Kinemage of the C-alpha trace (Angstrom):
@kinemage 1
@onewidth
@group {chain A} dominant
@subgroup {mainchain}
@vectorlist {calphas} color= white
{ca met a 1} P 23.451 22.629 -15.134
{ca gln a 2} L 25.731 21.709 -12.218
{ca asn a 3} L 25.622 21.556 -8.444
{ca leu a 4} L 28.432 22.161 -6.037
{ca ala a 5} L 29.290 19.771 -3.189
{ca val a 6} L 31.887 19.634 -0.542
{ca ser a 7} L 34.490 16.881 -1.097
{ca arg a 8} L 36.163 14.954 1.858
{ca asp a 9} L 39.195 17.175 1.391
{ca gly a 10} L 37.055 20.444 2.044
{ca thr a 11} L 37.224 21.679 -1.372
{ca leu a 12} L 34.056 22.515 -3.656
{ca arg a 13} L 33.414 20.235 -6.539
{ca ser a 14} L 30.723 20.217 -9.123
{ca ile a 15} L 28.181 17.268 -9.603
{ca pro a 16} L 25.853 16.865 -12.285
{ca thr a 17} L 22.155 17.895 -11.715
{ca ser a 18} L 21.133 14.184 -12.240
{ca ala a 19} L 23.201 12.988 -9.675
{ca ala a 20} L 22.027 15.512 -7.053
{ca ala a 21} L 18.560 14.463 -8.093
{ca leu a 22} L 19.415 10.739 -7.051
{ca asn a 23} L 21.083 12.017 -3.634
{ca gln a 24} L 18.315 14.150 -2.621
{ca phe a 25} L 15.265 11.860 -3.969
{ca phe a 26} L 14.365 10.701 -0.304
{ca leu a 27} L 14.559 14.283 1.169
{ca val a 28} L 12.506 15.699 -1.574
{ca asn a 29} L 10.021 12.948 -1.539
{ca gly a 30} L 9.727 13.106 2.158
{ca leu a 31} L 9.291 16.794 2.236
{ca gly a 32} L 6.610 16.437 -0.664
{ca leu a 33} L 4.759 14.073 1.284
{ca val a 34} L 4.664 16.251 4.198
{ca phe a 35} L 3.331 19.160 2.309
{ca leu a 36} L 0.859 16.470 0.677
{ca asn a 37} L -0.648 15.679 4.102
{ca leu a 38} L -0.549 19.143 5.283
{ca leu a 39} L -2.887 19.907 2.273
{ca thr a 40} L -4.876 16.962 2.981
{ca phe a 41} L -5.085 17.975 6.737
{ca gly a 42} L -6.558 21.206 5.738
{ca tyr a 43} L -8.972 19.863 3.157
{ca asn a 44} L -10.540 17.607 5.619
{ca leu a 45} L -10.816 20.447 8.276
{ca ser a 46} L -12.415 22.698 5.521
{ca ala a 47} L -13.662 20.508 2.573
{ca ser a 48} L -12.059 23.152 0.457
{ca ser a 49} L -11.839 22.030 -3.347
{ca leu a 50} L -8.897 24.283 -3.730
{ca leu a 51} L -6.885 22.409 -1.222
{ca asn a 52} L -7.944 19.253 -2.840
{ca ala a 53} L -6.709 20.416 -6.040
{ca leu a 54} L -3.592 21.445 -4.777
{ca ser a 55} L -2.843 18.049 -2.845
{ca asn a 56} L -3.610 16.074 -6.222
{ca ala a 57} L -1.132 18.605 -8.006
{ca val a 58} L 1.538 17.851 -5.415
{ca ser a 59} L 0.999 13.918 -6.084
{ca leu a 60} L 1.568 14.645 -9.628
{ca leu a 61} L 4.847 16.629 -9.143
{ca leu a 62} L 5.974 13.930 -6.723
{ca ile a 63} L 5.214 11.206 -9.549
{ca thr a 64} L 7.080 13.522 -12.042
{ca tyr a 65} L 9.984 13.678 -9.916
{ca ser a 66} L 10.313 10.027 -9.381
{ca ile a 67} L 10.031 9.418 -13.225
{ca tyr a 68} L 12.841 12.028 -13.828
{ca val a 69} L 15.243 10.118 -11.160
{ca val a 70} L 14.245 6.771 -12.987
{ca leu a 71} L 15.363 8.438 -16.308
{ca ala a 72} L 18.721 9.637 -14.437
{ca ala a 73} L 19.501 6.253 -12.887
{ca arg a 74} L 22.337 4.521 -14.535
{ca glu a 75} L 23.053 1.335 -12.666
{ca asp a 76} L 21.616 -1.494 -10.923
{ca cys a 77} L 18.117 -1.114 -12.138
{ca gly a 78} L 18.093 -2.921 -15.485
{ca phe a 79} L 15.648 -5.581 -14.589
{ca tyr a 80} L 13.262 -3.195 -12.906
{ca lys a 81} L 13.333 -0.789 -15.754
{ca ile a 82} L 12.324 -3.615 -18.165
{ca ile a 83} L 9.492 -4.224 -15.436
{ca leu a 84} L 8.383 -0.543 -15.499
{ca val a 85} L 8.570 -0.626 -19.535
{ca leu a 86} L 6.236 -3.707 -19.482
{ca ala a 87} L 3.885 -2.009 -16.894
{ca cys a 88} L 3.529 1.121 -18.964
{ca val a 89} L 3.090 -0.808 -22.358
{ca phe a 90} L 0.192 -3.014 -20.823
{ca ala a 91} L -1.362 -0.236 -18.953
{ca gly a 92} L -1.287 1.888 -21.802
{ca ala a 93} L -2.988 -0.702 -23.853
{ca ser a 94} L -5.514 -1.171 -21.387
{ca phe a 95} L -5.965 2.411 -21.399
{ca leu a 96} L -6.345 2.702 -25.390
{ca ala a 97} L -8.621 -0.590 -25.258
{ca asn a 98} L -10.814 1.195 -22.768
{ca ala a 99} L -10.533 4.875 -24.360
{ca gly a 100} L -12.843 7.208 -23.268
{ca ile a 101} L -13.797 5.461 -19.828
{ca ser a 102} L -10.190 4.589 -18.057
{ca ala a 103} L -9.309 6.934 -15.247
{ca ile a 104} L -5.969 8.589 -15.901
{ca ala a 105} L -5.756 9.198 -11.934
{ca asp a 106} L -6.014 5.617 -11.378
{ca thr a 107} L -3.542 4.682 -14.173
{ca leu a 108} L -0.901 6.992 -12.835
{ca lys a 109} L -1.361 5.929 -9.188
{ca tyr a 110} L -0.807 2.311 -10.381
{ca leu a 111} L 2.224 2.997 -12.536
{ca ser a 112} L 3.709 5.193 -9.656
{ca ile a 113} L 4.595 2.243 -7.544
{ca tyr a 114} L 7.081 1.164 -10.127
{ca thr a 115} L 8.612 4.619 -10.632
{ca phe a 116} L 8.843 5.341 -6.737
{ca tyr a 117} L 10.492 1.822 -6.353
{ca ile a 118} L 13.005 2.530 -9.092
{ca ala a 119} L 13.918 5.757 -8.050
{ca gly a 120} L 14.363 4.611 -4.462
{ca arg a 121} L 16.572 1.943 -5.537
{ca ser a 122} L 18.419 4.286 -7.471
{ca ala a 123} L 19.218 6.682 -4.533
{ca pro a 124} L 22.291 5.820 -2.647
{ca gly a 125} L 22.987 5.593 0.969
{ca arg a 126} L 21.156 5.291 4.663
{ca ser a 127} L 18.373 7.427 5.662
{ca arg a 128} L 19.261 10.823 6.865
{ca pro a 129} L 18.067 12.652 9.952
{ca ala a 130} L 16.209 15.265 7.759
{ca glu a 131} L 14.361 12.136 6.179
{ca arg a 132} L 13.560 10.705 9.572
{ca trp a 133} L 11.963 13.930 10.432
{ca cys a 134} L 9.709 13.912 7.608
{ca ile a 135} L 8.638 10.626 8.756
{ca phe a 136} L 7.976 11.778 12.309
{ca ala a 137} L 6.107 14.711 10.991
{ca leu a 138} L 3.740 12.215 8.936
{ca ala a 139} L 3.182 10.299 11.943
{ca ala a 140} L 2.108 13.424 14.074
{ca met a 141} L -0.092 14.782 11.551
{ca pro a 142} L -3.147 12.696 11.815
{ca leu a 143} L -2.736 12.523 15.679
{ca ile a 144} L -2.615 16.401 15.838
{ca phe a 145} L -5.707 16.321 13.399
{ca met a 146} L -7.678 14.137 15.803
{ca leu a 147} L -7.059 16.812 18.725
{ca ile a 148} L -8.253 19.675 16.601
{ca gly a 149} L -11.549 18.434 15.054
{ca lys a 150} L -13.667 16.273 12.831
{ca thr a 151} L -13.286 15.535 9.258
{ca lys a 152} L -15.805 17.607 6.910
{ca val a 153} L -15.047 15.259 3.850
{ca tyr a 154} L -15.983 11.680 5.304
{ca asp a 155} L -19.406 11.276 6.748
{ca tyr a 156} L -19.517 7.419 8.360
{ca asn a 157} L -18.538 5.878 11.436
{ca asp a 158} L -14.975 4.088 10.701
{ca val a 159} L -13.075 7.264 9.902
{ca phe a 160} L -9.626 7.893 11.787
{ca ala a 161} L -8.511 11.514 11.609
{ca tyr a 162} L -8.198 12.467 7.822
{ca phe a 163} L -8.349 8.786 6.384
{ca pro a 164} L -11.544 7.288 5.333
{ca asn a 165} L -11.256 4.319 7.745
{ca thr a 166} L -9.091 2.558 10.209
{ca asn a 167} L -7.803 0.021 7.552
{ca thr a 168} L -6.223 2.991 5.782
{ca ala a 169} L -4.921 4.721 8.839
{ca ala a 170} L -3.219 1.179 9.981
{ca leu a 171} L -1.678 0.669 6.460
{ca tyr a 172} L -0.413 4.493 6.648
{ca phe a 173} L 1.459 3.897 9.992
{ca ser a 174} L 2.678 0.410 8.740
{ca ala a 175} L 4.317 2.403 5.749
{ca leu a 176} L 6.057 4.812 8.473
{ca phe a 177} L 7.427 1.781 10.509
{ca phe a 178} L 8.578 0.176 7.304
{ca ser a 179} L 10.285 3.570 6.090
{ca leu a 180} L 12.012 3.513 9.637
{ca ser a 181} L 13.062 -0.288 9.761
{ca gln a 182} L 16.507 0.301 8.612
{ca arg a 183} L 17.270 2.488 11.570
{ca phe a 184} L 15.111 0.926 14.559
{ca gly a 185} L 15.354 -2.752 13.424
{ca asn a 186} L 12.853 -5.254 14.888
{ca lys a 187} L 11.364 -2.673 17.425
{ca val a 188} L 8.948 -1.704 14.190
{ca leu a 189} L 7.368 -4.805 14.553
{ca val a 190} L 6.360 -4.133 17.986
{ca leu a 191} L 5.066 -0.752 16.847
{ca gln a 192} L 3.249 -2.474 14.342
{ca phe a 193} L 1.279 -4.838 16.773
{ca val a 194} L 0.459 -1.626 18.826
{ca asn a 195} L -0.815 -0.035 15.625
{ca ala a 196} L -3.145 -2.858 14.911
{ca ala a 197} L -4.447 -2.922 18.722
{ca leu a 198} L -4.880 0.708 18.625
{ca met a 199} L -6.986 0.593 15.338
{ca asn a 200} L -8.814 -2.306 16.586
{ca arg a 201} L -7.737 -4.096 13.275
{ca ile a 202} L -7.254 -7.768 13.648
{ca gly a 203} L -6.279 -8.189 10.002
{ca pro a 204} L -3.026 -6.042 10.399
{ca ala a 205} L -2.008 -8.330 13.367
{ca leu a 206} L -2.735 -11.564 11.791
{ca ala a 207} L -0.961 -10.485 8.666
{ca thr a 208} L 2.167 -9.611 10.662
{ca ile a 209} L 2.009 -12.831 12.645
{ca leu a 210} L 1.631 -14.740 9.236
{ca ala a 211} L 4.475 -12.835 7.740
{ca ile a 212} L 6.706 -13.580 10.710
{ca gly a 213} L 5.853 -17.310 10.358
{ca met a 214} L 6.559 -17.167 6.668
{ca trp a 215} L 10.072 -15.732 6.924
{ca ser a 216} L 11.083 -16.969 10.406
{ca ile a 217} L 9.976 -20.845 10.688
{ca phe a 218} L 12.716 -22.150 8.502
{ca pro a 219} L 15.007 -23.389 9.143
{ca leu a 220} L 13.666 -24.855 12.305
{ca arg a 221} L 15.439 -23.870 15.349
{ca arg a 222} L 14.903 -24.224 18.865
{ca gln a 223} L 14.113 -20.334 19.116
{ca val a 224} L 11.097 -21.223 16.557
{ca phe a 225} L 9.572 -23.626 18.662
{ca val a 226} L 9.578 -21.208 21.852
{ca ala a 227} L 8.312 -18.422 19.522
{ca leu a 228} L 5.427 -20.652 18.385
{ca phe a 229} L 4.597 -21.677 22.006
{ca ile a 230} L 4.530 -18.234 23.164
{ca leu a 231} L 2.490 -17.286 20.131
{ca gly a 232} L 0.185 -19.986 20.863
{ca ile a 233} L -0.494 -18.828 24.345
{ca ala a 234} L -1.116 -15.162 23.109
{ca cys a 235} L -3.555 -16.726 20.272
{ca phe a 236} L -5.577 -18.597 23.254
{ca leu a 237} L -5.638 -15.435 25.572
{ca ala a 238} L -6.676 -13.440 22.619
{ca tyr a 239} L -9.576 -15.823 21.717
{ca thr a 240} L -10.532 -15.996 25.495
{ca leu a 241} L -10.831 -12.198 25.500
{ca gly a 242} L -12.762 -12.220 22.197
{ca ser a 243} L -10.294 -10.585 19.868
{ca phe a 244} L -10.933 -13.323 17.224
{ca asp a 245} L -14.740 -12.839 17.416
{ca arg a 246} L -14.712 -10.625 14.213
{ca leu a 247} L -12.514 -13.123 12.473
{ca leu a 248} L -14.827 -16.223 13.649
{ca thr a 249} L -17.727 -14.326 12.431
{ca gly a 250} L -16.034 -13.839 8.876
{ca leu a 251} L -15.239 -17.504 8.506
{ca asn a 252} L -18.744 -18.148 9.361
{ca ser a 253} L -19.840 -15.625 6.700
{ca ile a 254} L -17.801 -17.337 4.104
{ca ala a 255} L -19.268 -20.716 5.147
{ca leu a 256} L -22.837 -19.490 4.617
{ca ile a 257} L -22.042 -17.657 1.324
{ca trp a 258} L -20.471 -20.948 0.024
{ca ser a 259} L -23.661 -22.997 0.828
{ca leu a 260} L -26.112 -20.373 -0.457
{ca gly a 261} L -24.141 -19.297 -3.528
{ca pro a 262} L -22.632 -16.044 -3.875
{ca ser a 263} L -25.452 -15.084 -6.562
{ca thr a 264} L -28.250 -15.685 -3.951
{ca val a 265} L -26.140 -13.617 -1.348
{ca ala a 266} L -26.016 -10.691 -3.758
{ca arg a 267} L -29.764 -10.419 -4.274
{ca met a 268} L -30.122 -10.143 -0.391
{ca ser a 269} L -30.692 -6.804 1.363
{ca phe a 270} L -28.618 -5.635 4.327
{ca gly a 271} L -31.451 -6.304 6.544
{ca glu a 272} L -32.003 -10.026 5.216
{ca leu a 273} L -28.260 -10.622 5.768
{ca val a 274} L -28.421 -9.184 9.317
{ca gln a 275} L -31.443 -11.185 10.208
{ca leu a 276} L -29.604 -14.641 8.443
{ca thr a 277} L -26.488 -14.275 10.206
{ca gly a 278} L -27.477 -12.554 13.667
{ca thr a 279} L -24.646 -9.900 13.139
{ca thr a 280} L -24.270 -6.410 11.722
{ca asp a 281} L -20.838 -7.034 10.809
{ca val a 282} L -21.107 -8.248 7.177
{ca ser a 283} L -18.071 -7.123 5.827
{ca ala a 284} L -17.002 -10.769 4.902
{ca phe a 285} L -20.293 -11.097 2.889
{ca phe a 286} L -19.603 -7.900 1.341
{ca arg a 287} L -16.204 -8.715 -0.041
{ca ile a 288} L -16.858 -12.549 -1.037
{ca val a 289} L -20.169 -11.117 -2.915
{ca his a 290} L -18.230 -8.209 -4.563
{ca trp a 291} L -15.206 -10.034 -5.549
{ca thr a 292} L -17.431 -12.903 -7.247
{ca asn a 293} L -19.429 -10.049 -8.860
{ca ile a 294} L -16.013 -8.381 -10.416
{ca trp a 295} L -14.684 -11.852 -11.470
{ca glu a 296} L -17.959 -12.660 -13.393
{ca leu a 297} L -17.891 -9.182 -15.133
{ca tyr a 298} L -14.105 -9.629 -16.167
{ca ser a 299} L -14.436 -13.138 -16.987
{ca thr a 300} L -17.185 -13.206 -19.197
{ca gln a 301} L -16.350 -10.293 -21.405
{ca gly a 302} L -13.996 -11.851 -24.057
{ca leu a 303} L -10.437 -12.096 -24.971
{ca gly a 304} L -9.767 -8.246 -24.939
{ca val a 305} L -10.980 -7.861 -21.456
{ca leu a 306} L -9.034 -10.888 -20.347
{ca leu a 307} L -5.791 -9.479 -21.603
{ca phe a 308} L -6.342 -5.655 -20.946
{ca gly a 309} L -9.311 -5.602 -18.220
{ca tyr a 310} L -12.206 -3.284 -18.744
{ca gly a 311} L -10.505 -0.046 -17.534
{ca ala a 312} L -8.895 1.661 -14.638
{ca gly a 313} L -11.015 2.673 -12.014
{ca gln a 314} L -14.234 1.163 -13.611
{ca thr a 315} L -14.959 -1.157 -11.012
{ca ala a 316} L -17.200 1.223 -8.863
{ca leu a 317} L -19.243 2.024 -12.124
{ca val a 318} L -19.676 -1.453 -13.389
{ca ala a 319} L -20.277 -3.571 -10.198
{ca tyr a 320} L -23.256 -3.816 -8.377
{ca thr a 321} L -21.640 -1.971 -5.513
{ca pro a 322} L -20.261 1.547 -6.348
{ca leu a 323} L -16.823 0.638 -4.543
{ca pro a 324} L -13.411 -0.527 -5.762
{ca pro a 325} L -12.883 -4.385 -5.186
{ca his a 326} L -11.522 -4.488 -1.534
{ca asn a 327} L -8.529 -6.533 -3.220
{ca asp a 328} L -5.828 -4.992 -5.229
{ca tyr a 329} L -4.709 -8.141 -6.954
{ca leu a 330} L -8.324 -8.686 -8.313
{ca arg a 331} L -8.449 -4.987 -9.013
{ca val a 332} L -5.108 -5.033 -11.297
{ca leu a 333} L -6.444 -7.984 -13.046
{ca ala a 334} L -10.129 -7.052 -13.759
{ca glu a 335} L -9.150 -3.081 -14.442
{ca phe a 336} L -5.695 -3.798 -16.183
{ca gly a 337} L -5.996 -7.065 -17.398
{ca leu a 338} L -3.909 -10.523 -17.222
{ca leu a 339} L -0.633 -9.272 -18.684
{ca ser a 340} L -0.504 -6.429 -16.103
{ca phe a 341} L -1.503 -8.756 -13.432
{ca leu a 342} L 1.488 -11.076 -14.335
{ca val a 343} L 3.746 -8.011 -14.236
{ca phe a 344} L 2.455 -6.721 -10.837
{ca val a 345} L 2.806 -10.048 -9.194
{ca ser a 346} L 6.116 -10.646 -10.126
{ca phe a 347} L 6.993 -7.166 -9.464
{ca val a 348} L 5.980 -7.417 -5.661
{ca ile a 349} L 7.306 -10.780 -5.215
{ca ser a 350} L 10.689 -10.187 -6.720
{ca ile a 351} L 10.690 -7.179 -3.803
{ca ala a 352} L 9.561 -9.186 -0.757
{ca thr a 353} L 12.407 -11.809 -1.721
{ca ser a 354} L 14.945 -9.215 -2.268
{ca ile a 355} L 14.395 -7.233 0.852
{ca lys a 356} L 17.545 -8.154 3.172
{ca leu a 357} L 16.267 -6.468 6.532
{ca pro a 358} L 14.281 -8.915 8.430
{ca ala a 359} L 11.935 -6.250 9.941
{ca ala a 360} L 11.247 -4.640 6.429
{ca lys a 361} L 10.871 -8.025 4.888
{ca ile a 362} L 8.140 -8.634 7.497
{ca ile a 363} L 6.172 -5.541 7.149
{ca phe a 364} L 6.452 -5.298 3.274
{ca thr a 365} L 4.753 -8.968 3.345
{ca val a 366} L 2.179 -7.794 5.401
{ca leu a 367} L 1.467 -5.178 2.646
{ca leu a 368} L 1.136 -8.011 0.104
{ca ile a 369} L -1.246 -9.777 2.267
{ca tyr a 370} L -3.411 -6.806 3.020
{ca phe a 371} L -3.344 -6.541 -0.701
{ca phe a 372} L -6.027 -9.522 -0.748
{ca ser a 373} L -8.574 -7.606 1.273
{ca glu a 374} L -8.314 -3.600 0.775
{ca asn a 375} L -7.723 -0.860 -1.790
{ca leu a 376} L -4.179 0.029 -1.051
{ca ile a 377} L -3.028 1.247 -4.378
{ca asp a 378} L -5.412 4.248 -3.698
{ca asn a 379} L -3.381 5.578 -0.787
{ca phe a 380} L -0.710 7.567 -2.253
{ca thr a 381} L 1.380 8.414 0.694
{ca ser a 382} L 1.428 4.686 1.922
{ca met a 383} L 2.379 3.421 -1.537
{ca ala a 384} L 5.013 6.195 -2.123
{ca leu a 385} L 6.663 5.414 0.938
{ca phe a 386} L 6.366 1.709 0.756
{ca phe a 387} L 7.849 1.174 -2.768
{ca ser a 388} L 10.552 3.891 -2.385
{ca tyr a 389} L 12.050 2.656 0.807
{ca ala a 390} L 11.612 -1.045 -0.696
{ca gly a 391} L 13.804 0.310 -3.476
{ca arg a 392} L 16.523 1.478 -0.919
{ca phe a 393} L 16.424 -1.769 0.911
{ca thr a 394} L 16.915 -3.881 -1.928
{ca ser a 395} L 19.600 -1.690 -3.311
{ca gly a 396} L 23.239 -2.708 -3.088
{ca arg a 397} L 24.211 0.690 -2.125
{ca ser a 398} L 21.427 0.830 0.767
{ca ser a 399} L 24.136 -0.125 3.520
{ca arg a 400} L 26.583 2.752 2.307
{ca ser a 401} L 26.434 5.900 4.371
{ca gly a 402} L 24.103 8.668 2.861
């Protein structure tokens, strides 16, 4: 099947369908994510199981389309196709080793980050206006949702629009800023700090500061010392205003866990923890104890589990708390095994060191830092944006016109 395109001299010429798929990947992906979020919007307003099923179907179609683009790619992706093959082989081995219990959806979401990346790397050119309008629409939808009503899906305090919590929302907007970084440059870093402030999340702000420091401090220049001085003043003011109170509480919690031992803390009730620490913010307790519990489950089950994990999506069923690990590195290690973990870490480090756009490099590094404390792979739209645009930003063709 052929498609028609207008050449520079004004004549029509035919192009292969596979080439058309490469050229249109970001537009199709963007439109698909807009439609997916519209369905999510409706699902949260109505709690309709039909809309939820349709949103899952759209996610599957987008993954399938990214696979098609990967298969159509002909150049500049050899190393990453090997990475994808290894990821599929080891995830498949994990699925077989844990046959009957591994969650297919979790396996697909994990593998899709590789296919979205390679598809994005294969698609040429800069962003087009239609793509940017898709990003703007994705930014507007949760804000519009907040004006219309409340979600009927989530029933707890830390909900933002149709996202289950403000950490997820902060990640979502970070993905949007990352997608626009080729167009807007360092302005997206300002938006990233605004994002962290509005969500009242110290984590994204600290991760952004750390990422800026990682990629900016060397080689040492006069501007670096000026920036560090300004940052020091800003941190002092933030400390004075109490912005670091939650961080300090978390550090105190970690010190207390270290002194008592995670197994002792794990046996304590929420009320006992509140009485012990004098605060109801025990998220740091929860994470450290949960991580320790998951590590013990993973590391004591024998060679098979060490290599291939105990099954995708199983942490919530086998750990003492029915939740994912709140650490995606640990999640890949425990659920998919050591071999998948090594592939995953090599993959994301390779991307971070290959991105040339300074703002994009910083925000992608924020994602890698945030992987340590949140469940981010579950967030389909954010992962699709992060990894498809990371593919574009590391491609040699990214500087060419679209």
